NUFITI-126035 format. One line per 10 residues: number of its first residue (from 0); their letters; for each residue x, y, z of C-alpha. Coordinates in steps of 0.05 Angstrom, whole numbers. Example, Ala and Ser with C-alpha at 12.3 -4.5 7.8 and 13.67 -1.06 7.14 Angstrom:
0 = AS = 246:-90:156 | 273:-21:143 $
END
This chain:
0 = MLTILDRYIL = -923:-589:779 | -885:-551:834 | -894:-579:905 | -894:-537:968 | -821:-556:979 | -803:-534:907 | -838:-465:916 | -805:-456:983 | -733:-468:956 | -747:-431:890 $
10 = KRYLVTFSVM = -772:-371:928 | -711:-368:973 | -668:-377:911 | -696:-317:872 | -708:-272:931 | -638:-282:962 | -607:-271:892 | -646:-206:883 | -631:-181:952 | -557:-197:941 $
20 = ILMFIPIGIV = -558:-154:876 | -597:-96:908 | -550:-97:968 | -485:-93:930 | -503:-47:873 | -513:14:918 | -444:-2:949 | -415:-4:880 | -447:62:861 | -420:95:925 $
30 = IDISEKVNKM = -349:71:912 | -354:92:838 | -379:163:858 | -322:170:909 | -273:155:853 | -302:199:800 | -334:257:839 | -273:303:829 | -273:292:753 | -348:304:751 $
40 = IENKVPFEAI = -343:370:787 | -283:391:747 | -316:375:679 | -386:404:703 | -423:342:684 | -499:354:679 | -541:318:731 | -581:284:676 | -517:254:647 | -497:229:716 $
50 = ALYYFDFTIY = -566:197:730 | -564:163:662 | -495:139:673 | -512:105:740 | -572:73:709 | -525:42:657 | -475:28:712 | -527:-13:749 | -537:-58:689 | -465:-62:672 $
60 = FANLLFPIFL = -444:-77:743 | -498:-130:756 | -479:-166:692 | -405:-161:707 | -409:-192:777 | -470:-236:764 | -433:-301:776 | -409:-278:844 | -477:-252:866 | -511:-317:845 $
70 = FLSIIWFTSK = -460:-361:877 | -458:-326:944 | -535:-319:950 | -542:-396:938 | -486:-410:988 | -520:-364:1039 | -590:-391:1040 | -571:-464:1028 | -522:-458:1087 | -579:-432:1129 $
80 = LASNTEIVAM = -622:-493:1108 | -567:-540:1128 | -553:-506:1195 | -626:-511:1212 | -624:-585:1194 | -678:-571:1141 | -639:-609:1087 | -629:-668:1130 | -704:-670:1145 | -719:-665:1069 $
90 = LSSGISFTRF = -671:-722:1050 | -696:-765:1110 | -766:-761:1084 | -745:-802:1023 | -728:-747:974 | -666:-760:933 | -612:-708:928 | -626:-702:854 | -700:-687:869 | -678:-640:922 $
100 = LRPYLIGATI = -637:-605:867 | -695:-593:822 | -721:-524:847 | -649:-500:844 | -645:-519:770 | -713:-484:757 | -685:-423:790 | -620:-427:747 | -662:-433:686 | -700:-368:704 $
110 = VFIGSLLLGF = -634:-332:718 | -605:-362:652 | -662:-335:611 | -660:-267:644 | -584:-262:637 | -590:-282:564 | -643:-228:549 | -601:-178:590 | -538:-192:551 | -569:-186:481 $
120 = FLLPKASEGF = -621:-131:491 | -605:-86:553 | -530:-93:563 | -507:-65:495 | -543:0:506 | -519:3:579 | -447:-12:557 | -448:44:507 | -474:95:557 | -427:69:612 $
130 = NNFRYTYVMG = -364:73:567 | -383:138:534 | -389:172:600 | -322:145:624 | -284:165:562 | -319:233:556 | -317:258:626 | -270:216:668 | -208:191:630 | -153:241:617 $
140 = NGLNEMRKTS = -148:235:542 | -215:201:538 | -242:221:469 | -178:198:435 | -173:135:477 | -245:120:461 | -225:107:389 | -167:72:358 | -137:130:319 | -69:104:299 $
150 = DVFKQINPDE = -42:47:256 | -114:27:232 | -111:-29:181 | -175:-50:145 | -197:-98:91 | -252:-59:57 | -273:-118:14 | -241:-184:-9 | -195:-146:-58 | -183:-76:-24 $
160 = YMYVGNFNQV = -139:-60:37 | -134:7:73 | -84:35:121 | -79:101:159 | -25:118:205 | -62:167:249 | -130:201:246 | -155:262:285 | -228:256:296 | -237:331:311 $
170 = SNIGFNFSIE = -206:357:246 | -225:295:206 | -154:292:181 | -111:230:175 | -38:218:159 | 2:169:120 | -60:141:81 | -55:84:31 | -104:37:-4 | -87:-23:-46 $
180 = KFKDQKLLYK = -128:-60:-98 | -114:-133:-115 | -141:-183:-165 | -124:-257:-162 | -71:-240:-108 | -36:-192:-156 | -31:-118:-141 | -69:-75:-192 | -57:-7:-161 | -36:29:-99 $
190 = VTAGRIKWNE = -58:99:-76 | -20:138:-25 | -28:206:7 | 9:245:60 | -59:268:87 | -131:249:79 | -189:295:98 | -263:277:106 | -309:330:77 | -373:326:116 $
200 = RKKNYTLFDF = -413:371:70 | -391:339:4 | -389:269:32 | -322:255:0 | -249:255:15 | -191:301:-4 | -124:270:-13 | -62:314:-4 | 4:296:-39 | -37:245:-79 $
210 = KKRKVGEFGD = 2:190:-114 | -24:129:-151 | 16:71:-181 | -20:26:-230 | 17:-39:-243 | 19:-56:-317 | 43:-116:-354 | 99:-78:-389 | 108:-22:-340 | 77:18:-283 $
220 = ILESAPTKDT = 36:81:-295 | 47:136:-244 | -1:191:-227 | 6:247:-177 | -28:312:-156 | -22:362:-99 | -96:349:-80 | -149:303:-106 | -222:296:-86 | -249:225:-89 $
230 = VFNIDVDDLT = -299:175:-60 | -281:112:-24 | -324:57:3 | -303:71:74 | -338:110:131 | -302:157:179 | -316:104:234 | -274:56:193 | -215:107:201 | -228:113:277 $
240 = PTVYVAETLG = -262:52:301 | -291:51:372 | -249:7:418 | -309:-22:453 | -356:-24:393 | -374:-97:401 | -402:-87:471 | -451:-36:447 | -485:-80:393 | -546:-126:400 $
250 = YTELNNFIKK = -549:-198:376 | -564:-184:302 | -520:-123:296 | -461:-159:330 | -469:-221:286 | -470:-178:222 | -412:-134:248 | -369:-195:262 | -382:-223:191 | -365:-156:161 $
260 = EQKRGSSNID = -301:-149:202 | -280:-221:184 | -286:-204:110 | -244:-142:122 | -191:-181:161 | -198:-138:223 | -140:-147:272 | -191:-140:329 | -236:-198:308 | -216:-243:367 $
270 = SYLVVFYKRY = -237:-187:416 | -306:-184:381 | -314:-258:381 | -298:-262:455 | -354:-211:469 | -402:-253:425 | -387:-320:459 | -390:-292:528 | -462:-271:518 | -477:-346:518 $
280 = SVPVSAFILT = -423:-373:566 | -441:-326:624 | -515:-344:626 | -498:-421:621 | -452:-411:684 | -517:-404:724 | -527:-479:721 | -456:-496:737 | -449:-446:795 | -516:-468:823 $
290 = IIAVAVASIK = -495:-541:825 | -428:-524:857 | -459:-478:910 | -514:-530:930 | -461:-585:934 | -414:-544:978 | -468:-510:1023 | -517:-569:1034 | -466:-605:1079 | -470:-584:1151 $
300 = RRGGMGLNLA = -399:-566:1173 | -365:-552:1239 | -346:-482:1214 | -420:-469:1200 | -443:-417:1150 | -378:-376:1155 | -336:-435:1127 | -385:-446:1070 | -383:-373:1052 | -307:-371:1053 $
310 = IGIALAFTYV = -306:-432:1006 | -359:-400:963 | -323:-333:958 | -258:-368:938 | -292:-409:884 | -330:-349:858 | -271:-304:851 | -231:-364:821 | -285:-370:768 | -283:-295:752 $
320 = FFDKIFSVLA = -207:-297:753 | -208:-354:701 | -259:-318:660 | -217:-252:655 | -151:-287:643 | -175:-330:584 | -215:-272:556 | -153:-228:553 | -111:-288:527 | -159:-296:469 $
330 = SKSTFPPIIA = -161:-220:453 | -85:-212:455 | -60:-276:426 | -76:-331:376 | -113:-373:427 | -182:-393:397 | -235:-347:428 | -290:-399:431 | -244:-446:472 | -218:-389:516 $
340 = VWIPNFCFGI = -288:-365:532 | -315:-435:548 | -255:-461:587 | -280:-433:657 | -347:-466:648 | -314:-532:625 | -267:-534:684 | -321:-514:736 | -370:-560:702 | -322:-619:719 $
350 = LAIYLLRNAK = -315:-593:789 | -394:-589:794 | -400:-662:774 | -346:-683:824 | -377:-644:882 | -447:-667:864 | -427:-740:867 | -396:-729:935 | -456:-691:961 | -502:-749:941 $
360 = K = -460:-796:982 $
END
């Protein structure tokens, strides 16, 4: 049962957080427009596309800076409570600091659930629209940069491996194509082609300068032809994978996609796992950041609210910095993604326990 005190703090928690988001999102939109307006005019972007982009931008931007918004909002209103000696009055009435923290944790739970639902259901669609707009209308060579079109290596199934040196998504033609079939770690055959073309109407592939080598026990069998039509268990999207594909998938789709890419031996699997784990780690940070913010702001300091905000901004940006550094580290190296994603929460969780103990004293 929530008391009047609980409702008072919880209302301040949720209202201040909402106002913080609503205040900064228009600023972010104005800055984004000022950066992209020339490109939009140059490419004659329809108004409907711009409106939809900024709807997606709002969701994407709110999720990206959610830890900073939450942290600063708690620092702000808790500092006001401390400066008005409200916290001293609450604790002097016999309420323990742990009991005082309860409505904050209830608020963190509400934010946690909201962030979790946002990350798995709204964010994927918003990320797709946000990135599609940037690559289509804003970036110089956007359509090509949107997809990985060179040196694509895929494991199609446990026994087959495919490679294409470069693929043009406009003409549907790839170069330096090869596919290898193994059995019990022994090569059965290898198919190579100077060019490969996807035929949309026939739903098959044409190989130019086709060559096939079948490995036999007493000798290899060679086969060649100027052109050859064939069917492979690969999609055009396998030849030109979208670089941000994991960000655009919901929970079930992302889970199935990662399992499929793991079987295929995808070189980008760590990047996909980082996206998956962050959909859990970012919402959990609501609890950690709430405890740190309350512990820092509940103490009445000589510097007043300004000092608390300075400390809060420094800690919030440090958290975001840690999050970005370890995410890139996991994507670009052999560092385990699950450890990299959870390190910021682990480090700041220890800091939260330390600050909470001091605040109780």
